[in-house]
Structure formats: C-alpha cells, structure tokens
C-alpha positions in Angstrom: -14.5 -20.9 -5.9 -14.3 -18.8 -3.2 -10.7 -16.6 -2.7 -10.4 -16.1 1.1 -7.8 -13.5 2.2 -4.8 -14.8 3.8 -5.2 -18.1 2.3 -2.8 -19.6 -0.5 -3.5 -18.1 -4.0 -5.5 -20.4 -6.3 -4.6 -23.0 -8.6 -5.9 -22.5 -11.9 -7.0 -19.0 -12.3 -10.8 -19.7 -12.2 -11.7 -16.9 -9.8 -11.9 -13.1 -11.1 -12.0 -9.9 -9.5 -15.6 -8.8 -10.9 -14.4 -5.0 -10.8 -11.5 -5.5 -12.5 -11.8 -8.7 -14.7 -8.2 -9.7 -13.8 -7.7 -13.2 -12.0 -7.6 -13.1 -8.3 -3.9 -14.0 -7.2 -2.6 -17.4 -8.7 0.0 -19.4 -7.3 3.0 -20.0 -9.8 1.4 -17.7 -12.3 4.2 -18.8 -15.2 2.6 -22.3 -14.9 -1.0 -21.7 -14.7 -1.4 -22.6 -18.4 0.1 -26.0 -18.0 -2.2 -26.7 -15.0 -5.2 -25.2 -16.8 -4.5 -27.5 -19.8 -3.9 -30.6 -17.7 -7.4 -30.6 -16.2 -9.1 -29.7 -19.4 -9.5 -25.9 -18.9 -9.0 -23.5 -22.0 -6.1 -20.8 -21.7 -6.4 -18.1 -19.1 -6.0 -15.3 -21.4 -8.9 -16.6 -23.6 -11.3 -16.8 -20.5 -10.3 -13.3 -19.6 -10.9 -11.8 -23.4 -14.3 -13.6 -23.0 -15.0 -11.9 -19.7 -13.8 -8.7 -21.0 -16.5 -9.1 -24.3 -19.2 -10.3 -22.0 -20.2 -14.1 -21.5 -21.7 -14.4 -24.8 -19.3 -12.1 -26.7 -19.5 -8.5 -27.9 -22.9 -7.4 -28.6 -23.8 -6.8 -32.4 -25.0 -3.5 -33.3 
C-alpha cells in the first residue's frame, strides 16, 4: 500500500515508515484495532513488535 502525501490517512495501519517502524498516519487510530479484526488482521501492536524484532523474530546468538 502506498501512502501519498496530501491524501487521507490509511485505514488499517498496514503501511509503516521504514526509518522509524511506526505506522504511517492512520485514520481514526482509536478504532484501528476493530477495523483490523473485522478483516482478519492481527493487532497493530503485534505487527509493530514483529517488525521491530525483524520479520522472523529476534536472532538467536
């Protein structure tokens, strides 16, 4: 999903700023969890945690 400057914020929080690993602006952030659940997406917080750990999770040393 591409986020275009000057366009409305995203609906599900699927686009993330790669520099900060924070979601790009989300429309009505207080209800994003409900919208994600309604379409079968997991919690946004879980997605952000997985991204911060790396796609496959933290590396074992």
